[in-house]
VEXLO-107944 format. One record per residue: x, y, z of N, C-alpha, C, O in turn. Coordinates in steps of 0.02 Angstrom, whole numbers, plus 50000, padded with zeros to 5 digits. Layout:
BEGIN
XYZXYZXYZXYZ
...
This chain:
BEGIN
516294759549831516034759249762515374766549774515094769649729
515284767449853515004774649876515544781749872515234786749889
515894782349863516654786949862516324788749811515964793649810
516454783049741516244785649658515654787849637515514791849593
515274784349681514524785549656514384794549688513944797449658
514604797149725514904804949751514694808849675514884806349621
514284814949677514324821049613514844823649627514974824649686
515394825749566515824830849549515644836349592515104834149614
515724842349621515744846649652516184850049648516744848349668
516044856549618516784861649599517064863849681516784861549731
517444867149683517814866949747517844873349719517894873749657
517814881949776518054889549742518724887049746519024892049726
519064883849756520084886449749520064880349694520314875449721
519904879249644520084871849599519744877249508519364882149510
519864875949479519744879149417519304876149390519204870149399
518894880349345518084879149343518134874449276517914876649223
518494867049279518344864749248518074857649253518404855849302
517794853549241517524846549276517754838449209517784837449149
517834835049273518224829549242517834824849226517494822249270
517784821949141517414820149112517544811449153518044807949157
516874810549177517154800549221516664799549165516364802949123
516724791949185516604787949130515824786549165515624789049217
515524782649128514594779349191514684774449188515064772949142
514464769349224514234763149217513494761449251513194765949279
513264756349248512544757349258512654754249336512124755549363
513014751349376513104751349420513034757649474512654757349522
513514764449455513504770749469512984775049477512854779249520
512544772449403512154778049385512264785049364511854789549371
512804785649339513004790349315512744790549234512564785549204
512764795449214512714799049125513324794349096513904793249113
513034792849060513574788749013513634791148958513144791048921
514244794048934514524792148869514404800948842513944804148866
514904804248786514844811148788514334813848756514314819948755
513814810248722513364810848660512634813648695512194817448674
512764808348788512054807048828512024816148858511604815748902
512144820048857512214825548900512034831748861511894836948891
512044831248802512044836548746511254834148740510824838348753
511044826348717510514823648685509844825848752509244827048748
510254825548801509514827448846509594833648849508994835148851
509954840548852509764845448828509474849348798509124854348810
509804844548720509234847748687508644845348680508204849048659
508474837348700507314839148724507404842248777507064847248765
507554842848811507114846448838507004852248830506534854748861
507324855648794507274860648776506894862348717506554867348707
507014856948676506564856048633505744855148651505304856848611
505654852748708504874851448741504774858948747504294861848722
505374862548788504984867948801504844875748757504594881248766
505204871848707505264876548623504394873348584504034877348555
504214866648590503774867648571502964871248595502534874648567
503104867748669502524871648716502454878748716501914881348732
503054882748696502894888748688502714893348605502464898848594
503004887648560502834890648512501924887348479501604889848433
501764882248515501044883548507500704887348538500204889948514
500934888248597500564892848650500454900848610499974904648610
501144901148577501254909448533500704907648498500194909348529
500554904148434500034902748396499494903548405499104905548361
499314901848470498584899148489498044907248525497444908448531
498754911248539498524917848602498274922948554498394922048494
498074926148566497844932348560498154938248583498124936948643
498414943548580498824949648604498584946248670498064943048672
499004947148726498924949648796498994959448814499114963648770
498904960548870498654968048868499364972548859499404978248835
499804969148878500374973248875500774972648804501184977048791
500674967348759501064967448710500984971348639501434972248599
500384973248634500244977148562500674983248587501124984948548
500604987048650501084991548668501704991148634501894995148591
502114984248661502834985448654503124982348568503724982248554
502674980548529502254979848486502634983848435503144983748400
501954988648456502064996648436502474999048446502585002048393
503105001148500503475004148513504045002748453504275006548411
504184993848474504634990948443504614993448367505154994948343
503904994048314503814994848258504005002448219504255004148166
503685006548287503925014448276504585016048282504875019648241
504955012848348505915013848347506125010448276506475013548236
505985006548270506405004848196506065006748139506335004648088
505225012248126505375017348087505595020748085505935022148036
505545023748128505885029848169506265032948167506275038748145
506655030048188507275028248246507245033948293507575039048296
506725031448329506875036048415506395032348455506045027448443
506555038748542506155033248572505345038948565505395044748585
504885037048545504205039748552503815036948622503655040448670
503735031248615503235028148638503365020448706503705015348699
503055022248751503495016048806504065017248872504355013748913
504035025348854504585026948899504955024248950505555024548961
504375020548987504445019449053504805011349050505055008949101
504795007948994505405003849004505885005548902505755007148844
506445003648949507055007048911506935004048855506325002948861
507185000748773507304999848731507444994348716507094992048670
507904990348741508264984848717507624978148707507524975748651
507364976648748506904972448744506364975648690506134971048657
506224979048680505584980748620506204979748563506044978148506
506884980648578507334979048475507014970748481506544968448449
507394967648529507434959548532506624957248502506664951948472
505854960348503505344961148497505604964048414505704960448365
505664969248418505764972548350506144966948283505914967248226
506714962248299506714959948263506484954748225506664953148168
505964951348272505434948448226504774953648209504294951048181
504754959648222504254961948172504404965048104504034966148055
505154966248115505554968048050505364963348007504914964047966
505804956848017505304950648000504774948747987504654943947950
504344952148017503464950447972503504956247930503274955047874
503734962547937503784966447869502934970347859502564970447810
502824973847939501904976147949502164983247934502624986847954
501474983747873501454991647885501374996547927501394994447985
501305001647923501525007148013501195012347970501285012847910
500945014747994500705022947995500825024348066500605022148119
501475031548036501865032348087501645037848121501995040048167
500885041948101500495045548140500405046248211500075041848239
500715052748257500495049748320500045049748353499705054748359
499915044248383499345043848412499225044748502499655044948547
498535045348506498625047848597498695045548647498605047948704
498935038248623499055033748679499445030948653499425030448591
499905028248688500485021548672500155014848634500285011748583
499555014348700498795008148666498625008248629498495003148599
498465016148599497925015848536498525016048483498295015048426
499205017048483499795015648446499905008648404500055007748345
499755003448464500104995548477499374993348420499454989548372
498604996848438498264993748411498124993448362497824988848334
498385000448330498105003748245498634998948223498514996248169
499334996748259499644992548209499264985048176499234982148122
499024983948248498834975948249498184974448192498074969848153
497834980748208497034979548188496914981548121496764978048073
497074991248129496764995148066497524999248029497635005248022
497894993948012498584994547955498354990847900498494992647843
497974985447910497914979547857498644973747839498884971247788
498804973747923499244969247956498614962947972498024963247989
499054957647958498714952548017498964951648071499574951348076
498584951148123498904952248207498904946348212499244945748263
498674937348184499134932248199499974931948194500414931348237
499984932848108500624932848095501194936148132501724933848153
500824944848133501354949648168501444947148238502014948248259
501044944048283501264941648348501604937748363501984938048411
501554932548320501974927948299502734927048285503144923048309
502814933048231503284936048224503684938148314504094935848353
503374941948310503664947748373503844939948449504364938848480
503314937148453503554931948509504094926248504504274922748551
504364925748426504844921048419505394924948456505684922848506
505514931648421506214931448477506374930548540506944929348562
505714931248580505924931048642505994924148665506444922148702
505374919448634505714911648632506224911248607506234905148612
506714912448581507484908748572507614911848610508044908548639
507544917948646508054920948703507814916548769508254916348812
507234913148785507054908848837507404903948833507604902448889
507594900248792507794894648777508494894548803508754890448841
508874902348762509674902048763509644902048835510084898148854
509264905248900509384908348939509224898848967509564897349016
508944895548952509114886548991509624885948979509914882449019
510054888548923510594884948913511084889948983511564886649001
511034894249007511354896049072511184892649115511504889049153
510524893849107510464889149189510744882349204510904879849258
510764879849144511054873549142511794871749137512034866349155
512184877649105512924880049123513104880649200513544877549230
512474887449235512784887949312512624880249360512944877749405
512074878349332512004869549394512684867949379513144868049420
512734866149302513634863449304514424865149338514934862449360
514234869149331514904873749362514954873649436515484874949464
514384872049469514074870149531514174864549545514684863549579
513874860249531513784853749566513854847949502513424843649494
514344848349466514314843549406513764843549349513474848949346
513484837349290513444840649251512654836449249512254837349202
512464830849317511644830249343511414833749355510824834049338
511684838749391511544847049432511234850649360510674853249360
511644850549299511324856449259510684850749235510154853849232
510634846149224509984841749184509464845249223509004848649199
509614843749309509204846249325508814849749353508244849149375
509404855749347509154864549353508804865349298508264868249299
509164862049221508644863449146508104860149164507574863349157
508044854149188507164850849191506664853349211506124852549182
506824859249301506614863149309506364869849289505794872049290
506934872749271506964877549210506274874849142505714877249133
506614869649110506124869249051505284865949055504984863549007
505054866649117504414864149110503954867949185503534865749225
504354875449173504004879149233503454881149190503484882449130
502934881349231502324883849187502384892449180502034896149145
502634893149200502864902249210503204906649165503154912449145
503634900449153504164904449086503994900549030504154903448978
503654893849020503454894248972502894898548944502774899148884
502494902249004501864905948977502264913448945502184916248891
502684914849001502794922548989503344921948938503454927148907
503844915048917504384914448887503994915448806504304916948755
503264914348808503134913148719502594921848710502204923848666
502844924948776502474931948770503004937948753503524939248782
502684941148692503264949148663503404953448722503574959248709
503354951748786503504953448826504104956548881504594954448851
504294959048924504814959948965505224957748994505834958248988
504734953249048504884949249110505414941849108505784939949153
505314938749043505904934649043506424938449017506944938449051
506424941348973507254945148956507684948248997508304948348993
507244951249047507664957949097507644951349133508034949249091
507544945249179507874940249232508124936949200508354932449236
508274935849140508794929649097509564935549103510104934849130
509294940749067509924944149086510194943549144510644939449146
510124945049170510024945449252510484939649282510974940049319
510184934649257510484927349274511164927849252511604926949294
511304929049199511654929149137512354933049181512934931149186
512074938349204512764941649216513024938049306513614936949320
512544936949347512694932649398513104926749362513704928049365
512974920849329513424915049298514104921349270514694921349288
513894924149242514754925149207515094929749298515504925449313
515134933449337515254932749360515664928849418516114931049453
515354922349418515384917149465515944913849433516394911349467
515954913749335516374912649319517294918849310517844918349282
517074921849337517804927549321518134928949393518474933649413
517764919549443518434920949495518784915749492519064912949540
518794913349403519334911349337519814913249312520424912649312
519254916649281519414920849233519214927249226518764929249189
519584930649265519144939149263519184944949210518854950049213
519654943349159520014947049109519144947749062518774952549052
519104941449045518524936949007517914940749027517694945949002
517654936749083517024936949119516784944049142516234946649134
517394946849175516964951049192516544958149183516114961749208
517204957149101516654963849075516234960049037515904963949002
516094954549025515714950149000515064950149036514544950449005
515084949649110514514951549163514344959549160513804962249172
514924962649140514334971849123514014971549067513464974449068
514164968649013513724968648961513094964148992512534966348978
513104960949014512434955349025512034960649068511454962049052
512434964449136511984968849204511714976549132511204980049128
512314976049092511754982349047511354982349027510944986949027
511274974348985510674971648966509994971548984509424972348962
510354970249037509634973049086509374976749111508764976049120
509644981549129509874988849150509194990949074508614992749085
509514989949007509144993748953508444988748926508084989348876
508434984048982507994982648964507104983648983506574985148955
507394981649060506824984649122506864988349171507474988249174
506734991149207507054995149257507154993249325507524995249369
506594987549322506574983749376507284979649405507294976849460
507934979849353508554978649347509064981449393509634980149411
508434987549409508884990949436509224991549506509834992449517
508604990849564509064986649633509394981249624509924982149654
509394974349591510024970449570510594972949556511084969449566
510684979649529511554981649501511854982149546512444980449539
511604984849622512044985949679512374980049701512954980649723
512004972449700512404969349727512634965749695513054961849717
512394965849611512964961149557513624966249536514084963449505
513694974949554514154977749561514494973949615515054971849600
514244972549683514784968249740514694963749731514394961649781
514764958449683514564951549658515274953349630515774951049657
515314956849585516104959849549516764960749601517344959449587
516554962749651516994961049706516944957549723517434958049760
516824954549729516934947749790517234943049735517554938249755
517174943849678517634939949626518284938449643518614933349630
518474944349680519204944449701519494941749745520094941549758
518784937949787519094935849870519664929549847519804927649790
519894927649905520534922549899520594922449982520944925950019
520094917049997520044913750069520144921750113519764926550106
520574921650145520784928150188521114930650156521614930250191
521254932850120521644937850075521314940050015521074936449971
521324945350016520814949749955521244954449953521544956450003
521314956849893521474960849855521144968849853521164970049793
520924973449880520574976249876520564979149815520124978049774
521224984349802521194987549739520974983849664520694987249621
521094978249656520764973449611519854971649622519404971949580
519854969849688519034969849660518694977549679518104977449695
519084984849678518564986349653518724990849600518584996749592
519074986549565519414988249464518744982849453518284984349415
518754977449484518184975149440517564977649463517144978849420
517444978449516516764982849526516434986549501515824986349497
517064993849466517224996049447516934995549365516594999649333
517214988549342517304989149250516544984649265516494981949209
516004982549299515584982549284515034986349292514464985249273
515274991149324514534995749341514675000949264514225002349225
515645003949253515235007149208515235003649126515005006349076
515524997749128515104991749055514394993349060514214997249016
513904991249105513354992049100513014998449099512424998149081
513205003149113513145008149109513405013849016513085018448990
513865011549000513905011648911513375007048867513265007648806
513155003748897512774996648873512175001348880511945003548827
511945002848925511235007148892511315014748870510815018348868
511675016048861511815022648811511855020448762511445021648718
512575014648751512345012848675511845009448647511915008548586
511075006148689510375004548665510255010848644510415013148590
509795015348713509865020648658509945027248604509525031448591
510885026348567510935027048514510735024048483510405026848439
510775016248479510645012348426510105013248384510035012248324
509605015948438508725017248429508915025148384508775026448325
509275029548435509415036748369509965037648419510035035848477
510435041848368511005043248373511035050148383511535053648388
510455051848384510365062648396510115061548484510365065948519
509625056248526509655054248570509235061748574509345066348613
508745061448525508045065348544507635063148572507585056948571
507345065648595506555065348666506115067748659506225073748660
505635066748651504955069148623504195067148658503635065948634
504465067548731503775063348756503185061748727502935066548698
502895057048724501875058248693501565056748746501105052748739
501685058848804501385056948865501475063348927502035062648953
501285066148942501725072549012501725067849069501285064749099
502675068949076503145065849129503085069249187503445074149197
502715067549223502435066749279503195067649343503685063949345
503025075449399503525077649415503505072049496503075069149528
504375073149500504265066749574504595073149618504595079249610
504845069049662504855075749740505395071649778505505066449748
505745072149830506035069649874506645067449856507115069549821
506495061449899507165054549880507045050949808507465048249772
506545051549800506565049949711506835052049668507265050249628
506475057349681507185067349637507515064249636507635060249591
507845064849695508525063349697508915057249655509375057449614
508645053649675508835045249609509015046849565509555046649537
508285049549549508175050349444508735054549428509035053349376
508975060949478509325065649442510105060049439510445061049389
510335055749480510895054049515510825046649440511385045949415
510505043649421510695041149354511085044549314511125050249289
511435038449313511765040749239511825037949185512305034649167
511165039449143510665038549109510465042749093510355047849127
510285041149000509865047748958509215049049000508955046349049
509035055448951508415059748980507955053548988507775050949040
507825052048932507225049048909507125040948973506565038648980
507655038049006507955034549044507505036049093507025032649110
507755043249125507675046249202506605048749197506145048949238
506685049849131505795052649121505445041949115504825041449114
505705037449112505555034549109505305032449200504715031949215
505765031649241505925031949307505255037749341504985036949395
505145042449302504695045949348504105044849337503625046749372
504095040149264503375034949244503175030449281502585030349299
503765024049308503685020549339503555023949423503205020649460
503715027549437503855030649519503095034249538502835035149593
502835036049469502045041449463501695033149460501155033149490
501875026149432501325021149446501265017549495500795013949515
502075019349523501935014349605501305020749663500925020249711
501495024649628500885030249685500075029749682499705031649728
499755025249589499225026349574498815018449636499125013349651
498295019749652497645018249690497605010249635497125010449596
497885006049631497764999449601497384994049656497494994349716
496994990049630496784983949631496954976849661496904973749608
497074973149696497254967349711496574962449722496014963949740
496834957149706496414953449721496824945749740497294943949704
496544940549813496944934249814496644933149859496434936849903
496594926249847496084920649864495344923149900495084924349955
495174922849809494434925549826494244934249857493694936649841
494484936349879494714946249914494754947449872495014944249827
494344956149867494704959849841495004965649862494894966849921
495354969749833495434978149898496064982049884496564979649858
496004986649900496234992449858497414992149914497724991849966
497434992549847498294995049872498754986549874498614982249832
499134985749913499294981149865499544975849945499384979249994
499764971049961500134966450036500704965750000500834966149940
501174964050068501634961750053501854955150037502334953350002
501434951750068501444943950088500894942449999500744936549989
500754945549969500504944949895500734938849834500374934849805
501534940149828501924934249784502104931949809502624931049778
502174928649861502414923949895501824917749910501944911749914
501244920549916500614916849915500504916649824500654911249800
500364919849794500394916949720500874915349690500854916349630
501434912349719501724910049687501814901049728502084896049703
501484901649790501334896249791500844893149775500844887049782
500204896749746499634893249708500044891649632499924886049608
500434895449598500664893949545501194891349524501344891949465
501514888649557502224885349551502104878549583501884877649640
502364871949521502214864849547502564863349624503074865649650
502054858449649501994855349705503044853549726503394854749776
503154851049675503724846149684504454852749664505034852349683
504164857349627504764864149614504834865949674505424865949693
504424867849717504204871649782504764866849805505354868149794
504554861549835505134856149912505794861249857506014866749873
505964857749797506794857449770507124864549757507694866449745
506424867949767506934874849760507184875749849507734878049865
506674873549896506924875749967507334871649973507834874150000
507434862949956507924859649979508794864249939509324865249968
508604865849868509434867949843509464875449862509824878849826
509114878849917509194883149935509704882450028510194884450059
509104878150032509444875350101510154871250085510554871750131
510384867050023511034864750000511664870049990512244869350009
511424874649961511904880049959512214881950012512834881750016
511744884650069512084886750132512244881750170512774881450202
511854877750170512364869550214512794865050190513054860850226
512904865450125513714860550102514004865650097513824870750069
514644863950134515254868250125515644871250055515984876150042
515404865950021515814866049947515304869549907515494871049851
514774871049921514304873349900514344882049928514284886849891
514414882149976514324887450001514574894649967514214899549960
515264894349949515404900449903514914901949827515064905849782
514534899149830514024900449768513424905149790513164909849759
513254901949864512744906449908512204914949874511644917049858
513014916749885512974923749879512764927749798512404932349779
513264922449766513004923149697512374921649672512154926149636
511964916449679511334913149659510744916849711510314919849679
510664917149795510384917349824510154925049833509584927249834
510744928149840510774937149834510384939349829509924941249866
510574939549752510164942749707509504940549691509204945049662
509114934649699508484933449704508174935349751507564936249747
508554936449814508194937349885508034946749877507644950049912
508344948549838508474957749854508074958049797507764963349800
507974955749763507444955449688506584955749718506124959649707
506634951349750506004948049778505534951349855505004950149882
506214956849868505944960549924505964968649890505814973849919
506174967849833505924974149822505194973149767504764977449756
505224968749750504374964949704503844965649758503254967549756
504164964049798503544964149841503304968449896502834967849935
503784973449888503434980349918503204983949871503044989749882
503134980449795502784986849755502054985849757501844980549780
501584991049731501034991849720500624988949668500024990349661
500954984749631500704984449595500424974449596500634970449554
500064972949639499884963049626499434962749560498844963849549
499904961149526499584959349460500004951849443500004950449383
500254948249475500534942249458501064940549450501444945249440
501464931849449502034930749486502584933849416503184932749412
502284936549383502944938649323503414944849338503884947049305
503054947849417503494953349440504034948249483504494950049519
503804941149467504544938549519504704930849458504694924849469
504814933749410505144927249335505704924849351505834919049336
506074928149380506564928849372506804920249459507244916049461
506314921749502506514915949519506614907949500507014903749521
506084908049451506004898149429506804899949389507174895049384
507034905549367507774903549349508564903949398509114901949380
508344907449466508854905449497508744902849555509134904049600
508264899249565508244895049587508134885849567508104880649600
508114887349507508284881549477508724879149474508744873049477
509414883749468510144885049477510304879649566510684875149583
509724883949600510024882349675509724874949695509764871649746
509284873449609508884867549650509214857749641509144852349669
509724861749560510094856749543510664857849611510834852449634
510824860849630511434857149694511064853149735511484850849774
510384850349753510224845349777510954840549752511544840549768
510624837749717511114831349690511854834249718512284831349686
512094838149759512674836249787512904836949823513474838949834
512204834449873512144830549943512504822649952512464818849904
512724821349990512944815450003512474810950039512554807850091
511834811449990511364804050017510984801649978510544803649940
511364793850005511194790649971510274790649928510164787849874
509834793749962509144792049898509084799149864508554800349836
509624804149865509544810249868509184809649785508574810349775
509714808349727509634809249681508534804149657508074806449624
508584798449689508064796249679507384798949712506814797549695
507624804149776506934807649783506994813249741506414815249739
507394817749699507564823549662507064822949596506654827349581
507174815649554507314811249519506244812049512505954813649460
506004810849559505244809649591504894816049573504404817949541
505354818149605504964826349617504974831749548504504835549539
505434831549513505504831549436504984829049405504684831749358
504844823149432504384820349367503864821649390503484823949347
503654821249439503224826049467502904833049437502334833749417
503544839349440503494844649417503374842649329502904846049308
503614839049286503544835549228502944835249211502744838849166
502584831349241502044829749232501334834649238500824834349203
501504839449297501474844149316500934848949261500364850849247
501634848949246501824857849176501324852449108500814854949087
501484846949088500984844049056500404844949039500134847448989
500214842549088499474842949100498964849449083498424849749053
499374854549115498974862749086499164862849037499034868549021
499544859348972499644861748911498874862048877498474857548889
498724867348836499374876048825499164878248871499604881948892
498704878448908498474883848967498984884649019498854882049073
499574888049010500044888449042499944896049097500154897249153
499534899849049499484904549093499104905949142499154910649182
498604900549139498034899649200498444895049257498174894349312
499064891849244499084885949296499134887749357499474892749371
498794883949409499184881149448499044875049477498634871249451
499464873449546499444868349536499134865249580498854868449625
499094856049578498444851749596498314853649667497714853049679
498684856049724498324858249803497804863649787497254862849813
497904869949740497164872849728496894871149677496554875749655
496884865949641496344861549598496524864749537496004866249507
497124866549501497364867249427497184871849411496994877049439
497244869949353497094876349290496314881149289496204887149276
495874875549306494944879849294495254880849341495834881049320
495274882149434495194884749501495524891949500495234896549529
496174893049463496594897849469496134904449474496254907849524
495694906449439495454909349454494724914849492494414920049486
494834906349546494424907749596494934911249662494634912849713
495504912149658496144914049699496514919249670496784922949712
496594920449618497184928049573496754929149519496254926649495
497154933749507496744937049454497374941249391497974940049394
497184944549356497434949449278497934942949273497744937149283
498854945549249499014938949225499184933549248499484929249216
499024933149297498994924549344498534919949296498594913749294
498184922849265497614918949215497234922749186496764919749160
497234928349179496704931349135497064937549100496984942649134
497374938449054497674941049026497414946348929497704950048889
496954944348935496794944248861496884938348814496814938648753
497004933948842497544931148768497024926348733497124925148673
496564923748761495904921448738495314922648707494854918848691
495404928348701494994930548644494944925348576494364923448569
495334922948533495274919848464494954913148502494634910848453
494844909448544494784907148581493884906048597493534901048594
493764912148612493104911548624492904913548553492374910748543
493104917348495492544918548440492404911048422491864909448398
492934905848435492874897948399492474896648429491924896448401
492504894848505491774895048535491304897648526490794894348517
491284902548526490434903748508490254901648445489684899448437
490674901948397490454898148322490064893148297489594891848259
490674889648357490674882048369489864879448407489474875348383
489784882848462489224879948507488674886048525488194885248564
488804891048497488224898148528488124900248451488084906348456
488074898848390488004900848347487324905348337486864901448349
487084911148322486904916548323486414919348382485904922848383
486754916548424486564918648510486714926048495487034927848447
486384930748549486404936548575486994937648647486894936848707
487634939948607488014938948660488484946148676488774950148639
488394945448767488374953948762489194952748815489134950748873
489754953948792490494954948812490734956248868491074960548841
490924956648935491624961848976492134958148984492264954049028
492534960748919493244957348906493844959948925494074963848883
494174959248973494684964849008495414961748939495654956248952
495664964948883496174963048835496284966748795495774968548766
496814969348775497064973648709496624971648638496404975848599
496564963648630496124963148581495754965848565495434968748609
495454967348467494654969848439494464964648423494754960848384
493614962848468493414955448469493254956848408493604952848377
492944959948366492684962048296492824957948248492484954848208
493584958748265494224959148222493884950548201493634949048146
493974945548267493914939548265493004935248267492814930648304
492644938748215492064937748218491684938048263491144935448250
491734940948334491014941448380490934949348381491274954248397
490274947848355489604952648370489684952048436489574946648462
489884957548476489354959248543489094963748562489114968848528
488784963648616488584971348641488794972048711489044967848749
488614979848722489354982748791488684980448849488174983248828
488564977348896488154977648951488114982849000487604982949033
488614987949014488594993849035487994997449019487784997448962
487605001549082487385003649052486585003649018486295008248991
486344996649032486054994448988485414990549050485674985749079
485054991249061484444987349099484564979649109484694975549065
484504978549171484954972149187484204967449158484364961549150
483674968349146483024963949138483194963149034482864959049003
483644966949003483884968548946484274964048927484064960748879
484754962648948485124956848975485204952248955485434948749000
485134948148890484764940648890485174939648838485344943248791
485334932548858485714929548809486344925848852486304922548903
486774927248822487444923748830487934930848857488074935648821
488094929948917488484936448946489314933248970489474929249014
489564935648939490414931748928490734940048963490664946148954
491194934349015491604938349047492384936949054492604931249059
492784942849053493434939849076493334937849155492834939649187
493984933049187493584931449221494214935949277494364933149330
494484941649262494864946149286494184951249298494264953349355
493784953049281493204955349285492724952749334492354955249375
492814948849322492424941449374492544945049468492184947249512
493334943549454493574943949523493224950549549492834950949596
493504957449495493304962649537492544967349505492494973449495
492144962949498491484962449492491084967649536490774963549571
490944972049552490574974049591489734978749554489524978449496
489544981149592488774983049572488344980749527487954976249544
488324984249444487874983449420488214976849389487764972749399
488674973849362488884965449324489124962649385489444957549372
489094963849451489074960849505488094957149507487944951449524
487854959849495487184957949510486804954549441486294951149440
487174956349392487184953449321487614945649331487374940649305
488054945349358488374940449369487954934749420487674929949393
487924935349474487424934849523486804929549513486654924549547
486364933449432485844933349411485844928949363485384928749322
486414924249359486534922349275486994915149316487314914249369
486784911049251487074903349259487654903349219487654905849162
488354899549255488564897049203488704892949189488634888449230
489004891149121488674886149086489314883249031489344878048999
489904889949033490554886548988491014891649019490884896749051
491604888848999492204893349005492714891648958492764886048932
493094896448948493594896648890494424896948895494914900648896
494284893448896495554894948915495634895048976496234894948990
495114895349047495224892449103495314902249114495414904549170
495244906849049494864912549102494404917849066494604923649057
493974916249053493364919749028492734914349046492714908249033
492254918249077491784913349080491154916949050490954922849049
490824908349016490134913949005489414909549049489274904349080
489194914149029488564915449084488004914149036488054916248978
487374910249060486644911349010486184917149059486154916149120
485824923649029485384922849064484724923149014484164922449038
């Protein structure tokens, strides 16, 4: 009976097929051919409801108008003109929803990409609520499809129960729900990378099919966001690893597979730029900074279109700018290497942290899982190390790949031969689900119970961790319902236009403190970074309300 109770785990030397095992009440295994698909649908359905509900209620975050505007311009003008620091594919995905919304577009040039996006949303006769929802829907669909990849990857490694466990952690991740419901690029690039790694794992058995497909997925990641570049070398190495067979390796075959992945990925990037503009016209709307030294050499060596290489130059320039960070109540200049681990500790459900760690240990310690460890853990580790060295301490979205890769690893916990393992894992997953559901619909400012929950996140983190401009519509409703007719002074961090939502507010900057009377409304990121005049205004005011755990209302 004990032998029958063990989960089926795929050995690296056996074909990648899982036997259908009849399940009984005594064994506790999944019963019937319909139960697993049903559970998959239920998990993805709850995630879809959470993301769509969030997308409907949130006003544009800081980055979204730029991406939506660039998508609309590329579709209408068939050229890469705005937002060159990110390649076009993610914006083409967003553009599917934009095209279905059919907005009116004024194609005349704007001074900045931010101005062009705001003009599209608020000055061209479009309904920004409707347009933003349509722009977000393709990313929501893509996020759900990546959930299927997590399920399939974990199932391939450790069986159907592991697949469901990985999918459960994925579907209840507050970070994935928050950013998967936005018209941004963070979730798409991470999902394409995970898909490429999964295909490389499967390429160990069916290389002719899966090696080229892995190259396509890697190319999609590179054509979505340049942060995928550090993982490209890792994935090319993993492609060579697919030729490994015990102690015998066919090195020409390994080299061939690596070349196929690399060449296919480069071809996909070129194809995306050609899809936008077959003539590859490139006339930047902003000055392209000069890059020197090793970075200049790296840019010149990239086998991509000039627009892509100029985008890299802009990215390097942005890394050299003097940014401000905020962590555990402390404002600082520059970046801290430990920022992302600390932010992840705050913003990841406690049960998920435990399962992530246990899954990583299981993949290294369990002999049957060890061949998969380089595929699951190495890309995530390299991406995290590079992100930790970045100059922008703006949020866990820069490590959004971790909830994907480590969900796969966490499912492997069920492969450990420990009698109470499934029970403990089930309790931890239930804790994750409860913690996630309790934060509905405020997923962006989520923090776990050890740090006080979403209402306390702003005391420890800022920017896209808590306040990204998403609650302007909720603020308008709150002012209309509770504070009608009162004088409002507003310090808002975001891309929305307050007057469009009916917020009649004054700017307190430059106004003597004794004249700022009534309601002082401040985005929590501005509160975190407050100095000088604003800090004085806040210190002499009394907090009376909060909106969406991201905006504080004071009375003066």
